[in-house]
N, C-alpha and C positions, 0 to 999 in steps of 0.2 A: 892692751887687751890681747888675750891669746887668740890665735888664728882659728881655733875650733870652738870658741866661746859660743854658747847658746845652740850648739849642734848636738845631735844624738847619733850614736853609732851602735849598731848591733854587731858584735864580734863573736863568732862561733869559735870554739876551741880556745877561749880566752883564759883558760886556767893553766895552760902549758905551752912551752916552746914559743914559736913565733907569734901565736895568738896572744899569749901573755905579754910579749914585747909590744905588740900593737896596742893592747889595752893600756899598758903603762904609758906609751907615747901619747895616745889620744887624751888620756886623763891629764897628762902634763900640759897638753895644749888647750885644756879647758872644756873638752867634750864630756857629755854625759854618756857613759858606756853601759850597754846592757848586754849581758851574756846569757840570759835566761831563755825560756821557750819563746817561740815566735809571736804568740798572741800579745805579749807585752810590747813588742816592737811595732806591731800593726796599730796598736792603740795610739801611738804618737804620730802616725801618718796623717796627712791632710784628709784622706778618704780611706779609713781603715778597711772597709769592705772591698774597695777596688784594689788596695794593696795586697790583701789576702788572695783575692781572685787571681791577680797577676802572678803572685808567688806560686800558687797551686798549678797554674798553667805551665810554668817553667820548671816545675819540680819533677825530676826523673821518676820518682815513686808515685807521683800523682796525688800525694797527700803530705801533710806535715807530720812530724814525729810526735809520739805520745809518750807519756811517762812509762807506759807498759813496754815500749820498745827498749828503753833503758833498763827496766827491771828484768826483762828477759835476758839481756846480756849479763847483767849482774848475777842472775841465778845460774846461768851457764858457767860463768867464771868461778862461782862457788862450788860447782859440781865436780865430781871425779872426772867427767869427760874433758874438762879443761886443765887437767893435771900437767900438761906439757906447755901450756900457754903462760909464759912468764915474760916480764919485762917489756910489755907491748902497750901501745896507745891504740885504743879502738875508736874509730870514727863511726858514729851512728848518725848519718845525715841523709839517708834514703838515696844515696848516689850523687848528691850535689858535688862533693869533692871530686869524685871520679869523672863526672860529666863536664865540669867546667873547662879543663884544658882541651877536651875533645869538641866542645861546643862553645867557642868564645862568645857567641852572641847571646848566650844564656844570661849573662849579666849585662 
């Protein structure tokens, strides 16, 4: 039996770089990996409402991301104002990535 059999992992940034490598490794170890929006991850928690409340309390932006947040970046990238923005990976996580090294107790 694989060490992560019957486990579920939520991996953000799972489409590129180290996030992709983590997804590949977890899947190889038998885990079910979710890379989508957070509501799907809360649904598999023992107490989905408590999990969501806890996540919101620890989130630097005080809320979860919405599809409109992603759409706004996509619209900007497609605009003339983003003409010099090339070859970049944009992290839209409401400050989670920036906060975690500064606040180790966040997780």
